[in-house]
C-alpha positions as CSV (number, residue, x, y, z in Angstrom):
1,M,127.1,51.0,-27.0
2,A,128.0,50.1,-23.9
3,V,127.8,52.4,-21.0
4,T,130.5,52.6,-19.5
5,D,130.7,55.8,-17.2
6,R,129.9,55.0,-13.6
7,V,125.9,56.5,-12.8
8,R,125.6,58.5,-9.4
9,P,123.8,56.2,-7.2
10,R,121.2,58.7,-5.5
11,S,117.8,58.6,-3.7
12,A,113.7,58.3,-3.9
13,A,113.9,61.8,-4.2
14,G,116.6,62.7,-6.8
15,Q,118.2,63.7,-4.4
16,V,122.4,63.4,-3.8
17,P,123.2,61.0,-1.1
18,P,125.0,62.8,2.1
19,E,128.4,61.5,1.7
20,D,129.4,63.3,-1.8
21,T,127.2,66.8,-0.5
22,K,130.3,66.7,1.6
23,G,132.9,66.1,-0.7
24,V,131.3,69.2,-2.8
25,R,131.4,70.9,0.8
26,R,135.6,70.3,0.8
27,L,136.2,71.8,-3.3
28,A,135.0,74.6,-2.7
29,F,136.5,75.0,1.0
30,S,139.7,74.1,-0.8
31,Q,139.2,76.4,-4.3
32,Q,138.1,79.6,-1.4
33,V,141.1,78.4,0.8
34,S,143.3,78.6,-2.1
35,K,142.3,82.3,-3.5
36,W,143.0,83.6,-0.2
37,D,146.2,82.1,-0.5
38,V,146.8,83.7,-3.8
39,K,144.8,87.8,-2.3
40,L,147.0,86.9,1.3
41,S,150.5,85.6,0.4
42,P,152.2,88.4,-0.2
43,Y,151.4,90.5,2.4
44,L,152.2,87.7,4.3
45,Y,155.9,87.9,3.6
46,I,156.3,91.4,3.4
47,S,154.8,91.5,7.4
48,P,157.7,91.3,9.5
49,F,159.0,94.0,8.4
50,F,156.0,95.9,9.4
51,L,156.1,94.3,12.9
52,L,159.8,95.2,13.3
53,F,159.4,98.4,12.0
54,A,156.1,99.2,13.7
55,V,158.1,98.1,17.1
56,T,161.3,99.2,16.5
57,G,160.5,102.6,14.5
58,L,156.9,104.1,14.8
59,F,156.2,103.3,18.8
60,P,158.9,104.9,19.1
61,L,159.0,107.8,16.9
62,V,155.0,107.8,19.2
63,Y,156.0,107.5,22.4
64,T,158.2,110.5,21.9
65,A,155.8,112.6,21.4
66,W,153.5,111.8,23.8
67,V,156.7,112.4,25.7
68,S,157.8,115.5,23.8
69,L,154.4,116.9,25.6
70,H,155.2,116.2,29.2
71,N,157.9,117.3,32.5
72,W,159.5,113.9,31.8
73,N,162.7,114.0,34.0
74,L,165.1,110.9,33.7
75,I,164.3,110.4,38.4
76,G,160.8,111.5,38.4
77,G,159.5,109.9,34.8
78,Q,156.4,111.2,34.0
79,G,155.1,114.7,35.5
80,K,151.8,116.8,35.0
81,F,151.3,117.6,30.9
82,T,153.0,121.1,29.1
83,G,151.2,120.9,25.3
84,L,153.8,122.4,23.2
85,E,155.7,124.5,25.9
86,N,159.1,122.4,25.4
87,Y,158.6,122.9,22.0
88,A,158.6,126.8,22.3
89,F,161.5,126.7,25.5
90,V,163.5,125.2,23.1
91,V,163.1,127.0,19.9
92,A,164.1,130.3,22.0
93,Q,167.6,128.6,23.5
94,P,170.4,130.1,20.6
95,Y,172.4,127.3,21.6
96,F,169.3,125.2,20.1
97,W,169.7,127.6,16.1
98,N,173.4,127.1,16.8
99,A,173.5,123.5,16.8
100,V,170.2,123.5,13.7
101,G,173.6,126.1,11.6
102,N,176.7,122.9,12.2
103,T,174.4,120.3,11.5
104,F,173.9,121.8,8.2
105,S,177.5,123.3,7.7
106,I,179.0,119.5,8.4
107,F,176.1,118.0,6.0
108,I,176.8,120.5,3.4
109,L,180.9,119.4,3.6
110,S,180.8,116.0,4.1
111,S,177.6,114.9,1.7
112,V,178.5,116.9,-1.2
113,P,182.0,115.4,-1.6
114,Q,181.8,112.4,-0.3
115,V,178.5,111.7,-3.3
116,V,181.0,113.2,-6.1
117,I,184.0,111.2,-4.9
118,A,182.1,108.6,-5.5
119,L,181.5,108.7,-8.4
120,V,184.7,109.0,-9.6
121,I,186.0,106.2,-7.3
122,A,182.7,103.3,-9.3
123,A,184.0,105.2,-12.4
124,V,187.7,103.8,-11.4
125,L,187.2,100.4,-9.9
126,D,184.1,99.7,-12.5
127,A,187.4,100.1,-15.1
128,N,189.6,97.2,-16.6
129,L,192.2,97.1,-13.4
130,R,194.2,94.7,-12.4
131,A,193.4,93.2,-8.9
132,R,189.7,94.4,-9.5
133,T,188.5,92.0,-6.4
134,F,190.9,94.0,-3.9
135,W,190.5,97.3,-4.7
136,R,186.5,96.8,-4.1
137,M,186.9,95.5,-0.7
138,G,189.6,97.9,0.6
139,V,187.2,100.9,-0.3
140,L,184.9,99.1,2.2
141,V,187.9,99.2,5.3
142,P,186.8,102.1,6.5
143,F,183.0,101.3,7.4
144,V,184.2,98.3,9.0
145,V,186.6,100.2,11.7
146,A,184.6,101.8,14.6
147,P,183.3,105.3,14.7
148,V,184.4,105.9,18.0
149,A,187.9,104.5,16.9
150,V,187.3,106.7,13.4
151,G,187.3,110.2,16.2
152,L,190.2,108.5,18.0
153,I,191.9,108.9,15.4
154,F,191.4,111.8,13.3
155,N,191.1,113.8,16.4
156,N,195.1,112.9,17.1
157,L,195.5,113.6,13.0
158,F,194.1,117.2,13.5
159,A,195.5,117.6,17.0
160,D,196.5,121.9,17.2
161,Q,200.0,121.2,18.7
162,F,201.4,117.9,17.9
163,G,199.0,117.0,15.3
164,L,200.0,115.1,11.6
165,I,197.7,117.8,9.9
166,N,199.3,120.7,11.7
167,E,203.1,119.0,10.9
168,M,202.7,118.3,7.6
169,L,201.6,122.1,7.6
170,K,204.6,123.9,8.8
171,A,206.5,121.8,6.3
172,A,204.9,123.2,3.5
173,G,205.5,126.9,5.1
174,L,201.4,127.4,5.8
175,D,201.0,128.7,9.8
176,P,199.1,125.3,11.6
177,V,195.2,125.8,11.3
178,R,193.8,125.9,15.5
179,W,191.0,122.3,14.3
180,H,190.2,123.2,17.7
181,S,188.9,126.6,18.1
182,D,187.8,127.5,15.4
183,S,184.2,126.3,13.8
184,V,185.1,125.7,9.9
185,A,187.8,123.9,10.5
186,S,186.1,121.5,12.6
187,H,183.9,122.0,10.8
188,L,185.9,120.2,7.9
189,A,187.8,118.2,10.4
190,I,184.7,116.6,11.5
191,A,183.2,116.0,7.7
192,T,186.4,114.4,7.0
193,M,185.4,111.8,9.2
194,V,182.5,111.4,7.8
195,N,183.5,110.9,4.5
196,F,186.5,109.2,5.1
197,R,184.0,105.9,7.1
198,W,181.7,106.5,4.4
199,T,182.5,107.7,0.6
200,G,183.8,103.4,0.2
201,Y,180.1,101.9,1.0
202,N,178.6,104.6,-1.5
203,A,180.8,103.3,-4.5
204,L,180.4,100.2,-4.7
205,I,176.1,100.7,-4.7
206,F,177.1,102.9,-8.0
207,L,179.2,100.5,-8.4
208,A,176.8,98.2,-8.1
209,A,175.0,100.6,-10.1
210,M,177.2,100.6,-13.1
211,Q,178.1,96.9,-13.7
212,A,173.5,96.4,-14.7
213,I,173.9,99.3,-17.0
214,P,174.2,97.4,-20.7
215,R,177.5,97.0,-22.4
216,D,176.6,97.6,-25.6
217,V,175.6,101.2,-24.3
218,F,179.1,101.7,-24.4
219,E,180.0,100.3,-27.0
220,A,177.7,101.6,-29.9
221,A,179.3,104.8,-27.8
222,T,182.5,104.0,-28.4
223,I,181.3,103.3,-32.1
224,D,179.7,106.4,-32.5
225,G,183.4,108.1,-31.0
226,A,182.5,109.1,-27.6
227,G,185.8,109.1,-24.8
228,R,185.7,107.4,-21.4
229,L,184.6,110.9,-19.4
230,R,181.7,111.9,-22.9
231,Q,180.5,107.8,-21.6
232,F,181.0,109.2,-18.3
233,F,179.3,112.3,-17.8
234,S,176.7,111.5,-21.2
235,V,176.2,107.4,-20.5
236,T,177.0,106.8,-17.4
237,V,175.9,109.9,-14.4
238,P,172.1,109.4,-16.8
239,M,171.2,106.1,-16.6
240,L,172.4,106.1,-12.5
241,R,170.1,109.1,-11.9
242,P,167.8,106.9,-9.8
243,T,170.5,105.9,-7.4
244,V,171.5,109.0,-6.6
245,I,168.3,109.9,-5.8
246,F,168.8,107.1,-3.4
247,V,172.5,107.9,-1.8
248,V,171.7,111.7,-2.0
249,I,168.6,110.5,0.6
250,T,170.4,108.1,2.7
251,S,173.4,110.1,2.5
252,T,170.9,113.5,4.3
253,I,169.0,111.6,6.4
254,G,172.2,110.2,8.0
255,G,174.3,113.9,7.8
256,L,171.3,115.5,9.8
257,Q,171.5,112.7,13.1
258,I,176.1,112.4,12.6
259,F,176.2,111.8,15.9
260,D,180.1,109.7,16.5
261,E,182.2,111.9,15.1
262,P,181.4,114.9,16.8
263,R,181.1,113.7,19.7
264,V,184.3,112.4,19.9
265,F,186.4,115.2,18.6
266,D,187.3,116.4,22.3
267,Q,187.4,114.6,25.8
268,S,184.5,116.8,26.9
269,G,182.5,115.5,24.4
270,L,180.3,119.4,24.4
271,G,181.4,120.7,21.1
272,G,183.8,122.7,21.6
273,A,183.9,125.3,24.6
274,D,182.2,127.6,22.5
275,R,180.2,125.3,21.4
276,Q,181.1,125.3,18.1
277,W,180.7,121.7,16.1
278,Q,177.5,120.7,17.7
279,T,174.8,119.1,16.7
280,L,171.0,118.6,16.8
281,T,171.9,115.0,18.1
282,M,174.6,116.5,20.3
283,Y,172.2,118.6,21.8
284,I,169.0,116.0,22.4
285,W,172.2,114.1,24.7
286,E,173.1,117.4,26.9
287,L,169.5,117.8,27.1
288,G,168.2,113.8,27.9
289,W,171.1,113.2,30.2
290,G,172.7,116.4,31.1
291,Q,169.5,118.6,32.8
292,R,167.7,114.7,32.5
293,N,164.5,117.0,31.0
294,F,163.6,114.2,28.7
295,G,160.8,116.1,27.2
296,R,162.6,119.1,26.1
297,A,165.4,116.1,24.7
298,S,162.6,115.0,22.7
299,A,161.0,118.3,21.9
300,V,164.4,118.8,19.6
301,A,164.1,115.0,19.2
302,W,160.7,115.8,17.1
303,L,161.6,119.0,15.4
304,L,164.6,117.0,13.6
305,F,162.9,114.8,12.3
306,L,160.9,117.4,10.4
307,I,163.8,119.0,9.5
308,I,164.9,115.2,7.9
309,V,161.4,114.9,6.8
310,L,161.5,118.7,4.6
311,I,164.7,118.6,3.3
312,A,164.2,114.8,2.2
313,L,161.0,115.7,0.1
314,L,163.5,119.0,-1.1
315,N,165.5,116.5,-2.5
316,F,163.5,114.9,-4.2
317,L,161.2,117.3,-5.6
318,I,164.4,118.9,-7.2
319,T,165.9,115.4,-8.4
320,K,162.4,114.3,-9.4
321,R,162.5,118.2,-12.1
322,I,165.9,116.9,-12.8
323,A,165.0,112.9,-13.9
324,S,162.2,115.2,-16.0
325,Q,163.6,117.8,-18.0
326,G,166.3,114.7,-19.0
327,G,163.3,113.0,-19.8
328,R,161.6,115.7,-21.9
329,K,165.4,116.1,-23.7
């Protein structure tokens, strides 16, 4: 039988020639590169996000903490190291606690109705409506409008003397409301601005999650005799639990950082004559650009950051507990 395989030439000592040794080395190196590619490629693909976050998010956060520990002035720049004196000074100020109360009041009046109304709007848009695309695009129109424009429009609507809302109340035989003097009324007016701008955005998020629910689940519920309302509370809402958690957390972060709407609610921009709607971000702006004390403003910014982290963790624990109880049921 003829031998067809090529016999590798060998030296007198029986060793492989140098050319074949180089080929084996190149093959081993290419295999090692392939292993590195499999291991490192996922990290390289996501690295742009982390690099951008480090530049635009992490570095300003760390730098703000450094500024808060110094007597930092807008003109003079970095001063002497003061430690936690800026934090102690800010916590002792009544304006700080007034801003904390105003922030939480506006946050509750805006975020809670916002999530509920967004769920209802998403359920309506998920139904078989005529011109569904038109209505779905229409709910996003308030989000496109600039926050300053929304604030100016609603500032005129809620004007104390010649506002449209008070004129409607007078026509209904009710007393006009002093929107720019009463604390609760001003918080309600600002919360209305926030809900006007963000409800449609959250409704589209809920709508996208609703459309991802399998249709056969609703068909089975219909066969079992469940009506539309029963399907909404027993099928739709439980299956939207992860989306609800996401919307609640993002609404919490955005609600505690509110600035544009209360800033343009009056001409002075200080939160009213008695600071009855001054939020924490407005107080930061006053300390930084009004009093030109960046150290104290940075201290308030870091306190706001800690408050947001605590509230976000609380929301996460509550929603996780509700989810675990729903899973056991």
